Structures are given as C-alpha cells and as structure tokens.
C-alpha positions as a Markdown table, in Angstrom:
| # | Residue | x | y | z |
|---|---|---|---|---|
| 1 | Unk | -16.8 | 0.6 | -7.4 |
| 2 | Unk | -14.1 | -2.0 | -6.8 |
| 3 | Unk | -13.1 | -2.8 | -3.3 |
| 4 | Unk | -9.4 | -2.9 | -2.5 |
| 5 | Unk | -8.2 | -5.3 | 0.2 |
| 6 | Unk | -6.2 | -3.6 | 2.9 |
| 7 | Unk | -4.9 | -4.8 | 6.3 |
| 8 | Unk | -6.2 | -3.2 | 9.5 |
| 9 | Unk | -2.7 | -1.7 | 10.0 |
| 10 | Unk | -2.6 | 0.0 | 6.7 |
| 11 | Unk | -6.2 | 1.3 | 7.1 |
| 12 | Unk | -5.3 | 2.9 | 10.5 |
| 13 | Unk | -2.1 | 4.5 | 9.0 |
| 14 | Unk | -4.1 | 6.0 | 6.2 |
| 15 | Unk | -6.8 | 7.3 | 8.6 |
| 16 | Unk | -4.1 | 8.9 | 10.8 |
| 17 | Unk | -2.4 | 10.5 | 7.8 |
| 18 | Unk | -5.7 | 11.9 | 6.5 |
| 19 | Unk | -6.5 | 13.3 | 9.9 |
| 20 | Unk | -3.1 | 15.0 | 10.1 |
| 21 | Unk | -3.5 | 16.5 | 6.6 |
| 22 | Unk | -6.9 | 17.9 | 7.5 |
| 23 | Unk | -6.2 | 19.1 | 11.0 |
| 24 | Unk | -2.6 | 20.3 | 10.7 |
| 25 | Unk | -1.4 | 20.8 | 7.2 |
| 26 | Unk | -4.6 | 22.3 | 5.7 |
| 27 | Unk | -4.8 | 25.1 | 8.3 |
| 28 | Unk | -1.1 | 25.8 | 8.0 |
| 29 | Unk | -1.4 | 26.3 | 4.2 |
| 30 | Unk | -4.5 | 28.4 | 4.6 |
| 31 | Unk | -2.6 | 30.7 | 7.0 |
| 32 | Unk | 0.4 | 30.8 | 4.5 |
| 33 | Unk | -2.1 | 31.9 | 1.7 |
| 34 | Unk | -3.5 | 34.6 | 4.0 |
| 35 | Unk | -0.1 | 35.9 | 4.9 |
| 36 | Unk | 1.1 | 35.9 | 1.3 |
| 37 | Unk | -2.1 | 37.7 | 0.2 |
| 38 | Unk | -1.4 | 40.5 | 2.7 |
| 39 | Unk | 1.9 | 41.3 | 0.9 |
| 40 | Unk | -0.1 | 42.9 | -1.9 |
| 41 | Unk | 0.0 | 42.4 | -5.7 |
| 42 | Unk | -0.9 | 38.7 | -6.2 |
| 43 | Unk | 0.3 | 38.5 | -9.8 |
| 44 | Unk | 3.9 | 38.9 | -8.8 |
| 45 | Unk | 3.7 | 37.3 | -5.3 |
| 46 | Unk | 5.8 | 34.1 | -5.4 |
| 47 | Unk | 4.8 | 33.1 | -1.8 |
| 48 | Unk | 1.2 | 33.3 | -2.7 |
| 49 | Unk | 1.6 | 31.1 | -5.8 |
| 50 | Unk | 3.7 | 28.6 | -3.9 |
| 51 | Unk | 1.1 | 28.4 | -1.1 |
| 52 | Unk | -1.7 | 28.0 | -3.7 |
| 53 | Unk | 0.2 | 25.2 | -5.4 |
| 54 | Unk | 0.9 | 23.5 | -2.1 |
| 55 | Unk | -2.8 | 23.8 | -1.3 |
| 56 | Unk | -3.7 | 22.1 | -4.6 |
| 57 | Unk | -1.3 | 19.3 | -3.9 |
| 58 | Unk | -2.6 | 18.8 | -0.4 |
| 59 | Unk | -6.3 | 18.7 | -1.5 |
| 60 | Unk | -5.4 | 16.2 | -4.2 |
| 61 | Unk | -3.7 | 14.0 | -1.6 |
| 62 | Unk | -6.7 | 14.3 | 0.8 |
| 63 | Unk | -9.1 | 13.3 | -2.0 |
| 64 | Unk | -6.8 | 10.3 | -2.9 |
| 65 | Unk | -6.7 | 9.1 | 0.8 |
| 66 | Unk | -10.5 | 9.5 | 1.2 |
| 67 | Unk | -11.0 | 7.5 | -2.0 |
| 68 | Unk | -8.7 | 4.7 | -0.8 |
| 69 | Unk | -10.4 | 4.6 | 2.6 |
| 70 | Unk | -13.9 | 4.6 | 1.1 |
| 71 | Unk | -13.1 | 1.6 | -1.2 |
| 72 | Unk | -11.1 | -0.3 | 1.3 |
| 73 | Unk | -12.0 | -3.8 | 2.2 |
| 74 | Unk | -10.3 | -4.1 | 5.6 |
| 75 | Unk | -9.1 | -7.6 | 6.3 |
| 76 | Unk | -8.1 | -8.7 | 9.8 |
| 77 | Unk | -5.2 | -11.1 | 9.1 |
| 78 | Unk | -5.2 | -12.3 | 12.7 |
| 79 | Unk | -8.5 | -14.1 | 12.0 |
| 80 | Unk | -7.2 | -16.0 | 9.0 |
| 81 | Unk | -5.8 | -19.5 | 9.1 |
| 82 | Unk | -5.3 | -22.5 | 6.9 |
| 83 | Unk | -3.0 | -23.9 | 4.3 |
| 84 | Unk | -4.2 | -21.9 | 1.3 |
| 85 | Unk | -2.6 | -18.7 | 0.1 |
| 86 | Unk | -4.9 | -15.7 | 0.4 |
| 87 | Unk | -4.5 | -12.0 | 0.9 |
| 88 | Unk | -2.5 | -11.4 | 4.1 |
| 89 | Unk | -0.7 | -14.8 | 4.0 |
| 90 | Unk | 3.0 | -15.0 | 4.6 |
| 91 | Unk | 4.4 | -17.5 | 2.2 |
| 92 | Unk | 7.8 | -19.2 | 2.2 |
| 93 | Unk | 8.8 | -20.1 | -1.3 |
| 94 | Unk | 11.8 | -22.0 | -2.7 |
| 95 | Unk | 13.2 | -21.1 | -6.2 |
| 96 | Unk | 13.1 | -24.2 | -8.4 |
| 97 | Unk | 16.5 | -23.4 | -10.0 |
| 98 | Unk | 18.6 | -22.2 | -7.0 |
| 99 | Unk | 16.7 | -23.7 | -4.0 |
| 100 | Unk | 17.0 | -20.2 | -2.5 |
| 101 | Unk | 14.2 | -19.6 | 0.0 |
| 102 | Unk | 12.4 | -16.3 | 0.4 |
| 103 | Unk | 9.5 | -15.2 | 2.4 |
| 104 | Unk | 6.8 | -12.9 | 1.0 |
| 105 | Unk | 3.6 | -11.5 | 2.5 |
| 106 | Unk | 0.7 | -10.6 | 0.3 |
| 107 | Unk | -0.6 | -7.1 | 1.2 |
| 108 | Unk | -2.5 | -4.2 | -0.3 |
| 109 | Unk | -1.0 | -1.8 | -2.8 |
| 110 | Unk | -0.2 | 0.9 | -0.1 |
| 111 | Unk | 1.8 | -1.6 | 2.0 |
| 112 | Unk | 3.8 | -3.2 | -0.8 |
| 113 | Unk | 7.6 | -3.0 | -0.2 |
| 114 | Unk | 9.6 | -5.6 | -2.1 |
| 115 | Unk | 12.7 | -4.9 | 0.0 |
| 116 | Unk | 10.8 | -6.0 | 3.1 |
| 117 | Unk | 9.1 | -9.0 | 1.4 |
| 118 | Unk | 5.7 | -7.3 | 1.2 |
| 119 | Unk | 4.2 | -7.8 | -2.2 |
| 120 | Unk | 1.0 | -6.3 | -3.6 |
| 121 | Unk | -1.9 | -8.7 | -4.2 |
| 122 | Unk | -1.8 | -7.4 | -7.8 |
| 123 | Unk | 1.8 | -8.4 | -8.5 |
| 124 | Unk | 2.5 | -11.3 | -10.8 |
| 125 | Unk | 4.0 | -13.4 | -8.0 |
| 126 | Unk | 1.1 | -12.8 | -5.6 |
| 127 | Unk | -1.5 | -13.6 | -8.4 |
| 128 | Unk | 0.3 | -16.9 | -9.0 |
| 129 | Unk | 0.4 | -17.8 | -5.3 |
| 130 | Unk | -3.2 | -17.0 | -4.4 |
| 131 | Unk | -5.3 | -20.1 | -4.2 |
| 132 | Unk | -2.3 | -22.5 | -3.9 |
| 133 | Unk | -1.3 | -24.5 | -0.9 |
| 134 | Unk | 1.9 | -25.8 | 0.7 |
| 135 | Unk | 3.9 | -28.2 | -1.5 |
| 136 | Unk | 2.3 | -26.7 | -4.7 |
| 137 | Unk | 4.5 | -25.5 | -7.5 |
| 138 | Unk | 3.9 | -22.3 | -9.4 |
| 139 | Unk | 5.3 | -20.8 | -12.5 |
| 140 | Unk | 5.4 | -17.1 | -12.8 |
| 141 | Unk | 6.7 | -14.6 | -15.4 |
| 142 | Unk | 8.7 | -12.0 | -13.6 |
| 143 | Unk | 10.7 | -9.1 | -15.0 |
| 144 | Unk | 13.8 | -11.3 | -14.6 |
| 145 | Unk | 12.1 | -14.1 | -16.6 |
| 146 | Unk | 10.1 | -17.2 | -16.1 |
| 147 | Unk | 10.5 | -18.7 | -12.6 |
| 148 | Unk | 9.3 | -21.8 | -10.8 |
| 149 | Unk | 8.7 | -21.8 | -7.1 |
| 150 | Unk | 7.7 | -24.4 | -4.6 |
| 151 | Unk | 5.4 | -23.2 | -1.7 |
| 152 | Unk | 7.1 | -24.5 | 1.4 |
| 153 | Unk | 4.9 | -22.8 | 4.1 |
| 154 | Unk | 1.8 | -20.7 | 4.4 |
| 155 | Unk | 1.2 | -18.8 | 7.7 |
| 156 | Unk | -0.8 | -15.9 | 8.9 |
| 157 | Unk | 1.4 | -13.8 | 11.2 |
| 158 | Unk | 1.5 | -10.4 | 9.5 |
| 159 | Unk | 1.4 | -7.7 | 12.0 |
| 160 | Unk | 2.0 | -10.0 | 14.9 |
C-alpha cells in the first residue's frame, strides 16, 4: 500500500470531515430513508430512492476518506528546514523567460490549489523542484509548454 504525504493541517481537516459525515450526515440520511419508507410503496417512492442514492454517495465518500487517512504519511512541516526542496517546502521561483517570480508550496493532493500557489507533490512542477536547492535551474514541461525556472528561495513556513 502506497503512503501519501499529507500535512498535519490536511490530516486534521479530513478527520473532522469524516467525523461529521459519520456523526451528522449518516444519521440524517437513515432518518430520511425511514420516513420515506413509511410513505408506502417503495417502487414509486421518489423520496426513498433519492435518500438511498444519497446514502450510497455518503458511504462512498466515507470509504474514500477512511482510505486516504489510513494511507496518509503525516508530515509536520514546522519541523523541516534546510535549503533543499522537499514536500512541504515553499519555493520562490523565477521564470527564465519573463523573470516573473511566483511562490509555490508543495502539498498533498487534497490540499492542491493552483490559484493559491499550493501544488501537488505529483505535479510536473513539484516533481522537477523536489531535490533541488536555491540557485538551481530546472526545466519542466507544463501544459503551456517547456519552461525554465530558477529557484530563488526555499523556506518552510506552510501553515505558520
């Protein structure tokens, strides 16, 4: 079974979501099924079928969260340091063509949000950055084409 790196913050959020699904949503759907069942003929009972479908979707989401949590390799980014890019690092990079700087943080798949600068460790850019240090150059093939970046800074301040 492959372990998936995840920050402590993401792990806590997934645990909270799972707890809510089990403690609040599951009982609510069970109650809706019971109420719909009381309306009689199940073959033509739209409320019953909708509640059963919602139950199936909920149980699938619970299984997915349980699997993600069971395979999580929780990484405390606050304990990381150094000049080398690893999971959890915040990296300032400069585009080799435009000199435009951008900051990205390498996170788990559940936390990735390109608009906020959080990129999955599985993304092409993250894979090119991991293992490199400040002042290194990387070349990466992105959907927009081949790009060259210079690593300007590596820091570990995610979640601070």
